[in-house]
Backbone as CSV, one residue per row, in Angstrom:
resi,resn,N_x,N_y,N_z,CA_x,CA_y,CA_z,C_x,C_y,C_z
1,MET,38.050,-14.743,-1.916,38.084,-14.232,-3.274,37.520,-12.804,-3.290
2,THR,38.070,-11.978,-4.164,37.638,-10.587,-4.276,36.744,-10.407,-5.501
3,LEU,35.650,-9.702,-5.295,34.693,-9.406,-6.355,34.614,-7.890,-6.539
4,ARG,34.282,-7.444,-7.738,34.037,-6.013,-7.996,32.520,-5.831,-7.902
5,THR,32.050,-5.079,-6.915,30.613,-5.024,-6.649,30.068,-3.600,-6.571
6,PHE,28.730,-3.534,-6.714,28.011,-2.277,-6.517,26.567,-2.608,-6.161
7,ILE,25.871,-1.616,-5.613,24.471,-1.759,-5.219,23.652,-0.880,-6.159
8,ALA,22.566,-1.464,-6.722,21.861,-0.740,-7.780,20.381,-1.072,-7.839
9,VAL,19.684,-0.211,-8.565,18.309,-0.444,-8.993,18.392,-0.713,-10.489
10,GLU,17.798,-1.802,-10.942,17.840,-2.139,-12.366,16.828,-1.310,-13.153
11,ILE,17.235,-0.871,-14.333,16.359,-0.148,-15.252,16.138,-1.005,-16.499
12,GLY,17.233,-1.399,-17.137,17.150,-2.266,-18.305,16.922,-1.515,-19.604
13,ALA,16.612,-2.278,-20.643,16.546,-1.773,-22.021,15.181,-1.177,-22.346
14,LEU,14.868,-0.045,-21.752,13.612,0.641,-22.052,13.707,1.259,-23.449
15,ASP,12.618,1.156,-24.215,12.619,1.612,-25.612,13.128,3.040,-25.782
16,GLU,12.655,3.954,-24.937,13.045,5.358,-25.083,14.526,5.573,-24.793
17,LEU,15.086,4.812,-23.862,16.519,4.933,-23.574,17.345,4.359,-24.721
18,VAL,16.897,3.247,-25.271,17.586,2.645,-26.425,17.549,3.618,-27.609
19,LYS,16.395,4.250,-27.819,16.258,5.232,-28.897,17.212,6.418,-28.665
20,PHE,17.321,6.856,-27.413,18.221,7.957,-27.091,19.676,7.568,-27.357
21,GLU,20.045,6.334,-27.019,21.406,5.872,-27.312,21.667,5.908,-28.822
22,ASP,20.654,5.542,-29.621,20.799,5.618,-31.086,21.020,7.068,-31.532
23,GLU,20.314,8.002,-30.889,20.472,9.420,-31.214,21.884,9.902,-30.857
24,ILE,22.422,9.400,-29.750,23.803,9.751,-29.373,24.764,9.230,-30.443
25,ARG,24.572,7.987,-30.871,25.412,7.421,-31.941,25.338,8.304,-33.192
26,GLY,24.148,8.816,-33.472,23.922,9.636,-34.653,24.681,10.949,-34.661
27,THR,25.171,11.401,-33.506,25.949,12.641,-33.456,27.366,12.447,-33.993
28,GLY,27.817,11.197,-34.045,29.190,10.918,-34.456,30.190,11.070,-33.325
29,ALA,29.712,11.417,-32.133,30.605,11.572,-30.978,31.134,10.207,-30.548
30,GLU,32.344,10.225,-29.978,32.948,8.989,-29.482,32.499,8.791,-28.038
31,VAL,31.461,7.950,-27.889,30.865,7.688,-26.577,30.783,6.185,-26.386
32,LYS,31.239,5.704,-25.224,31.058,4.299,-24.857,29.706,4.226,-24.157
33,LEU,28.702,3.730,-24.884,27.346,3.660,-24.343,27.192,2.446,-23.432
34,VAL,26.344,2.583,-22.438,26.014,1.462,-21.564,25.145,0.498,-22.374
35,GLU,25.480,-0.782,-22.307,24.652,-1.786,-22.988,23.232,-1.670,-22.434
36,PRO,22.209,-1.637,-23.305,20.839,-1.416,-22.829,20.414,-2.335,-21.673
37,GLU,20.803,-3.604,-21.731,20.396,-4.524,-20.652,21.119,-4.232,-19.338
38,ASN,22.191,-3.419,-19.379,22.957,-3.084,-18.179,22.564,-1.747,-17.562
39,ILE,21.602,-1.046,-18.141,21.235,0.275,-17.623,20.653,0.137,-16.220
40,HIS,21.174,0.951,-15.302,20.787,0.862,-13.890,21.049,2.202,-13.199
41,ILE,20.627,2.274,-11.948,20.952,3.416,-11.089,21.868,2.876,-9.995
42,THR,23.092,3.376,-9.935,24.024,2.942,-8.897,23.705,3.690,-7.605
43,LEU,23.427,2.930,-6.549,23.204,3.532,-5.233,24.522,3.654,-4.466
44,LYS,25.399,2.662,-4.686,26.725,2.712,-4.043,27.655,1.773,-4.789
45,PHE,28.783,2.322,-5.226,29.831,1.504,-5.826,30.737,1.036,-4.702
46,LEU,30.920,-0.266,-4.585,31.731,-0.820,-3.504,33.154,-1.130,-3.957
47,GLY,33.313,-1.482,-5.230,34.646,-1.824,-5.719,35.051,-3.211,-5.265
48,ASP,36.345,-3.374,-5.014,36.855,-4.684,-4.609,36.263,-5.084,-3.264
49,THR,35.599,-6.243,-3.267,34.837,-6.698,-2.106,35.175,-8.154,-1.818
50,ASP,35.483,-8.447,-0.572,35.723,-9.831,-0.156,34.408,-10.587,-0.271
51,ASP,34.419,-11.736,-0.950,33.165,-12.477,-1.147,32.535,-12.943,0.162
52,GLU,33.318,-12.982,1.232,32.768,-13.367,2.539,31.860,-12.286,3.123
53,LEU,31.892,-11.082,2.539,31.054,-9.980,3.036,29.688,-9.910,2.351
54,VAL,29.472,-10.732,1.337,28.240,-10.646,0.539,26.985,-10.722,1.410
55,ASP,26.892,-11.702,2.302,25.699,-11.830,3.145,25.501,-10.613,4.040
56,ASN,26.599,-10.085,4.594,26.510,-8.888,5.444,26.011,-7.690,4.639
57,ILE,26.511,-7.554,3.401,26.100,-6.429,2.548,24.614,-6.548,2.214
58,ILE,24.161,-7.751,1.901,22.741,-7.945,1.592,21.882,-7.595,2.802
59,GLU,22.339,-7.933,3.987,21.593,-7.576,5.202,21.555,-6.056,5.375
60,ILE,22.649,-5.371,5.074,22.672,-3.907,5.170,21.733,-3.291,4.127
61,ILE,21.660,-3.879,2.942,20.700,-3.400,1.930,19.282,-3.565,2.481
62,ARG,19.015,-4.711,3.097,17.687,-4.974,3.677,17.361,-3.919,4.745
63,GLU,18.324,-3.646,5.641,18.125,-2.644,6.697,17.893,-1.252,6.092
64,SER,18.638,-0.936,5.049,18.549,0.399,4.438,17.237,0.619,3.703
65,GLY,16.621,-0.469,3.246,15.344,-0.360,2.547,14.136,-0.560,3.438
66,ARG,14.385,-0.908,4.698,13.284,-1.188,5.617,12.391,0.043,5.768
67,GLY,11.087,-0.169,5.642,10.124,0.923,5.786,9.901,1.722,4.507
68,ILE,10.612,1.363,3.447,10.415,2.049,2.164,9.636,1.121,1.252
69,GLU,8.428,1.545,0.926,7.569,0.735,0.053,7.987,0.932,-1.399
70,PRO,7.613,0.001,-2.291,7.883,0.214,-3.720,7.388,1.597,-4.138
71,PHE,8.128,2.247,-5.022,7.821,3.625,-5.416,8.111,3.810,-6.893
72,LYS,7.573,4.915,-7.434,7.759,5.209,-8.853,8.802,6.294,-9.039
73,LEU,9.557,6.147,-10.112,10.524,7.157,-10.539,10.191,7.560,-11.967
74,GLU,10.429,8.806,-12.252,10.252,9.287,-13.619,11.630,9.592,-14.191
75,LEU,11.938,8.990,-15.341,13.185,9.279,-16.031,12.884,10.415,-17.009
76,ARG,13.466,11.572,-16.721,13.156,12.773,-17.516,14.356,13.710,-17.526
77,GLY,14.765,14.094,-18.723,15.830,15.082,-18.865,17.200,14.442,-19.036
78,THR,18.121,15.207,-19.628,19.467,14.717,-19.893,20.500,15.738,-19.449
79,GLY,21.732,15.282,-19.312,22.823,16.170,-18.945,24.132,15.414,-18.961
80,ALA,25.161,16.060,-18.395,26.496,15.457,-18.367,27.232,15.866,-17.096
81,PHE,28.073,14.972,-16.618,29.002,15.278,-15.523,30.376,15.480,-16.134
82,PRO,31.195,16.407,-15.665,30.845,17.380,-14.639,29.927,18.492,-15.144
83,ASN,29.957,18.790,-16.471,29.045,19.800,-17.018,29.015,19.668,-18.542
84,LEU,28.166,20.445,-19.189,27.997,20.337,-20.648,29.207,20.840,-21.445
85,ASN,30.048,21.650,-20.835,31.243,22.131,-21.536,32.423,21.178,-21.393
86,TYR,32.361,20.305,-20.399,33.420,19.302,-20.187,32.718,17.993,-19.846
87,MET,32.235,17.318,-20.873,31.398,16.122,-20.697,32.255,14.875,-20.529
88,LYS,32.041,14.168,-19.450,32.694,12.878,-19.213,31.647,11.761,-19.152
89,VAL,30.573,12.019,-18.405,29.505,11.024,-18.230,28.194,11.633,-18.713
90,LEU,27.487,10.916,-19.596,26.170,11.341,-20.063,25.114,10.640,-19.215
91,TRP,24.090,11.402,-18.801,23.082,10.806,-17.929,21.673,11.249,-18.281
92,VAL,20.737,10.456,-17.771,19.310,10.791,-17.777,18.950,11.075,-16.332
93,SER,18.197,12.131,-16.128,17.815,12.572,-14.791,16.647,11.767,-14.240
94,ILE,16.452,11.891,-12.944,15.405,11.145,-12.241,14.564,12.120,-11.424
95,ASN,13.243,11.987,-11.512,12.316,12.719,-10.640,11.693,11.732,-9.663
96,GLY,11.406,12.197,-8.458,10.810,11.330,-7.443,11.837,10.464,-6.742
97,TYR,13.062,10.976,-6.667,14.189,10.167,-6.193,14.390,10.162,-4.678
98,GLU,13.540,10.826,-3.911,13.751,10.941,-2.463,13.960,9.586,-1.778
99,PRO,13.140,8.546,-2.110,13.403,7.241,-1.477,14.780,6.674,-1.843
100,LEU,15.250,6.930,-3.064,16.591,6.476,-3.461,17.656,7.137,-2.595
101,VAL,17.497,8.426,-2.350,18.461,9.163,-1.531,18.475,8.591,-0.111
102,ALA,17.303,8.286,0.427,17.228,7.720,1.775,17.970,6.380,1.837
103,ILE,17.748,5.535,0.842,18.424,4.229,0.811,19.934,4.423,0.645
104,ALA,20.336,5.267,-0.298,21.764,5.486,-0.560,22.476,6.068,0.659
105,ASN,21.858,7.025,1.340,22.475,7.615,2.532,22.625,6.579,3.639
106,SER,21.611,5.743,3.812,21.678,4.685,4.817,22.787,3.689,4.470
107,LEU,22.854,3.284,3.202,23.928,2.365,2.766,25.293,2.970,3.057
108,ASN,25.458,4.227,2.709,26.735,4.917,2.895,27.180,4.856,4.353
109,THR,26.234,5.096,5.271,26.540,5.083,6.705,26.792,3.668,7.210
110,LYS,25.893,2.757,6.899,25.971,1.398,7.454,27.141,0.588,6.888
111,LEU,27.530,0.838,5.645,28.617,0.059,5.039,29.992,0.450,5.572
112,LYS,30.069,1.593,6.261,31.346,2.002,6.857,31.822,0.968,7.870
113,LYS,30.861,0.337,8.567,31.267,-0.645,9.598,31.884,-1.901,8.980
114,LEU,31.695,-2.084,7.668,32.351,-3.204,6.975,33.643,-2.751,6.288
115,GLY,34.006,-1.468,6.473,35.259,-0.962,5.926,35.140,-0.250,4.585
116,PHE,33.911,-0.048,4.092,33.746,0.671,2.824,33.796,2.170,3.071
117,LYS,34.462,2.878,2.169,34.606,4.326,2.308,33.282,5.028,2.033
118,SER,33.115,6.160,2.704,31.960,7.019,2.494,32.112,7.751,1.174
119,ASP,30.997,7.973,0.468,31.042,8.765,-0.756,31.175,10.231,-0.383
120,LYS,32.303,10.821,-0.745,32.581,12.215,-0.366,31.649,13.205,-1.079
121,ARG,31.315,12.913,-2.334,30.525,13.863,-3.122,29.023,13.723,-2.868
122,GLY,28.616,12.720,-2.119,27.191,12.516,-1.892,26.539,11.821,-3.080
123,PHE,25.331,11.356,-2.879,24.600,10.611,-3.890,23.878,11.576,-4.822
124,LYS,24.139,11.462,-6.125,23.463,12.275,-7.139,22.665,11.325,-8.026
125,PRO,21.353,11.229,-7.804,20.532,10.266,-8.549,20.552,10.533,-10.054
126,HIS,20.944,9.525,-10.824,20.990,9.624,-12.279,21.125,8.231,-12.879
127,VAL,20.845,8.144,-14.162,21.044,6.913,-14.926,22.171,7.191,-15.913
128,THR,23.310,6.535,-15.735,24.414,6.711,-16.675,24.057,6.052,-18.001
129,ILE,24.226,6.819,-19.083,23.934,6.329,-20.429,25.230,6.049,-21.193
130,GLY,26.280,6.834,-20.910,27.533,6.609,-21.612,28.658,7.461,-21.075
131,ARG,29.870,7.122,-21.537,31.073,7.853,-21.147,31.720,8.411,-22.403
132,VAL,32.002,9.702,-22.371,32.572,10.393,-23.515,34.063,10.062,-23.608
133,LYS,34.503,9.636,-24.789,35.883,9.191,-24.986,36.789,10.247,-25.612
134,SER,36.216,11.249,-26.284,37.034,12.294,-26.908,36.165,13.537,-27.137
135,LYS,36.793,14.577,-27.669,36.061,15.821,-27.961,35.411,15.792,-29.342
136,LYS,35.605,14.725,-30.077,35.074,14.627,-31.434,33.546,14.806,-31.426
137,HIS,33.064,15.727,-32.248,31.629,16.032,-32.381,30.986,16.438,-31.046
138,LYS,31.787,17.078,-30.214,31.318,17.505,-28.895,30.111,18.449,-29.006
139,ASN,30.130,19.364,-29.967,29.030,20.326,-30.083,27.724,19.646,-30.475
140,ALA,27.785,18.658,-31.368,26.575,17.924,-31.752,26.015,17.173,-30.551
141,LEU,26.899,16.622,-29.744,26.480,15.899,-28.539,25.854,16.861,-27.529
142,LYS,26.502,17.997,-27.328,25.980,19.013,-26.405,24.600,19.487,-26.866
143,ASP,24.439,19.749,-28.168,23.142,20.183,-28.708,22.060,19.142,-28.443
144,LEU,22.403,17.863,-28.618,21.440,16.788,-28.363,21.001,16.791,-26.899
145,LEU,21.954,16.941,-25.992,21.618,16.958,-24.559,20.740,18.161,-24.216
146,VAL,21.065,19.319,-24.761,20.273,20.531,-24.495,18.852,20.357,-25.028
147,ARG,18.720,19.822,-26.233,17.392,19.612,-26.827,16.540,18.644,-26.000
148,ASN,17.189,17.764,-25.259,16.466,16.736,-24.515,16.471,16.962,-23.006
149,LYS,16.795,18.183,-22.589,16.930,18.438,-21.143,15.628,18.267,-20.362
150,SER,14.478,18.263,-21.043,13.188,18.051,-20.370,12.455,16.825,-20.906
151,ARG,13.082,16.058,-21.757,12.429,14.923,-22.416,11.992,13.855,-21.413
152,PHE,10.744,13.401,-21.566,10.230,12.287,-20.757,10.669,10.984,-21.412
153,PHE,11.298,10.109,-20.630,11.742,8.816,-21.141,10.818,7.682,-20.698
154,HIS,10.567,7.612,-19.408,9.778,6.486,-18.912,9.500,6.683,-17.430
155,GLU,8.453,6.018,-16.955,8.214,5.914,-15.519,8.457,4.466,-15.148
156,ILE,9.191,4.258,-14.061,9.452,2.892,-13.613,8.994,2.735,-12.171
157,LYS,8.714,1.515,-11.792,8.385,1.212,-10.406,9.572,0.477,-9.797
158,VAL,10.079,1.013,-8.717,11.217,0.403,-8.026,10.663,-0.503,-6.934
159,GLU,10.933,-1.791,-7.078,10.452,-2.770,-6.113,11.583,-3.531,-5.429
160,SER,12.806,-3.423,-5.982,13.937,-4.195,-5.475,15.235,-3.419,-5.588
161,VAL,16.178,-3.787,-4.734,17.543,-3.263,-4.778,18.459,-4.485,-4.880
162,TYR,19.484,-4.370,-5.727,20.359,-5.504,-6.013,21.802,-5.251,-5.585
163,LEU,22.446,-6.312,-5.106,23.894,-6.330,-4.985,24.381,-7.008,-6.252
164,LYS,25.244,-6.318,-6.997,25.674,-6.819,-8.301,27.188,-6.980,-8.339
165,LYS,27.609,-7.964,-9.114,29.027,-8.202,-9.376,29.291,-7.771,-10.808
166,SER,30.413,-7.117,-11.023,30.797,-6.663,-12.351,32.096,-7.352,-12.754
167,ILE,32.082,-7.970,-13.938,33.302,-8.554,-14.493,33.641,-7.766,-15.746
168,LEU,34.851,-7.203,-15.765,35.290,-6.381,-16.887,36.120,-7.217,-17.853
169,ASP,35.854,-7.034,-19.143,36.716,-7.621,-20.168,36.782,-6.653,-21.345
170,SER,37.420,-7.059,-22.417,37.629,-6.147,-23.549,36.322,-5.702,-24.205
171,MET,35.247,-6.463,-24.033,33.951,-6.117,-24.616,33.153,-5.168,-23.715
172,GLY,33.625,-4.966,-22.485,32.908,-4.134,-21.527,32.483,-4.960,-20.331
173,PRO,31.708,-4.373,-19.412,31.331,-5.091,-18.201,30.165,-6.066,-18.420
174,THR,30.195,-7.134,-17.646,29.061,-8.048,-17.548,28.649,-8.046,-16.085
175,TYR,27.341,-7.900,-15.839,26.842,-7.813,-14.471,26.108,-9.093,-14.084
176,TYR,26.299,-9.480,-12.831,25.624,-10.648,-12.268,25.011,-10.247,-10.937
177,ASN,23.826,-10.767,-10.645,23.178,-10.499,-9.371,23.743,-11.416,-8.296
178,LEU,24.157,-10.823,-7.199,24.606,-11.589,-6.027,23.505,-11.670,-4.982
179,GLY,22.583,-10.720,-5.035,21.490,-10.698,-4.087,20.449,-9.678,-4.488
180,LYS,19.210,-9.956,-4.077,18.087,-9.069,-4.398,17.291,-8.859,-3.117
181,VAL,16.999,-7.583,-2.821,16.209,-7.246,-1.643,14.944,-6.551,-2.119
182,GLU,13.800,-7.129,-1.793,12.491,-6.545,-2.151,12.138,-5.438,-1.178
183,LEU,11.618,-4.334,-1.699,11.107,-3.269,-0.835,9.717,-3.678,-0.358
184,GLU,9.394,-3.305,0.868,8.092,-3.711,1.424,7.342,-2.514,1.942
């Protein structure tokens, strides 16, 4: 059976992020916001994955996190991909992300042996907040992002990395944990 999977650090419904999503709604812009309970940092999107590979992937996550102790990240600042003049993805920035980069780079290399493609653009640490659906109220949205480019949202402690399954339906994605690897 084929599953749609990705590897992530869970963030969840932090008050400041939920408040920021409300502020985005307040601009009137057409944005598909990430459900607060689904907020996460994607380390590697795997896509269609044979369910027989799940144990191997979890072992690769374990190998990639080996020697990395739990660490803190600061969620601070906002922006958009590819840029503020052509916004597709709205994000919150991350400070202290070096351990995330180490894990993501290791995953990228080690997962090639299971047939997963390498990320060509490299890992850009961020928390996706929403996807812009149209140009409607684009300037109000851009102003909000600029005003919050240095805003402190929260500090989190990263203690685990998850292999997650995503099921898409008309209401949006639902995520399920397939495996959890504790950092030591």
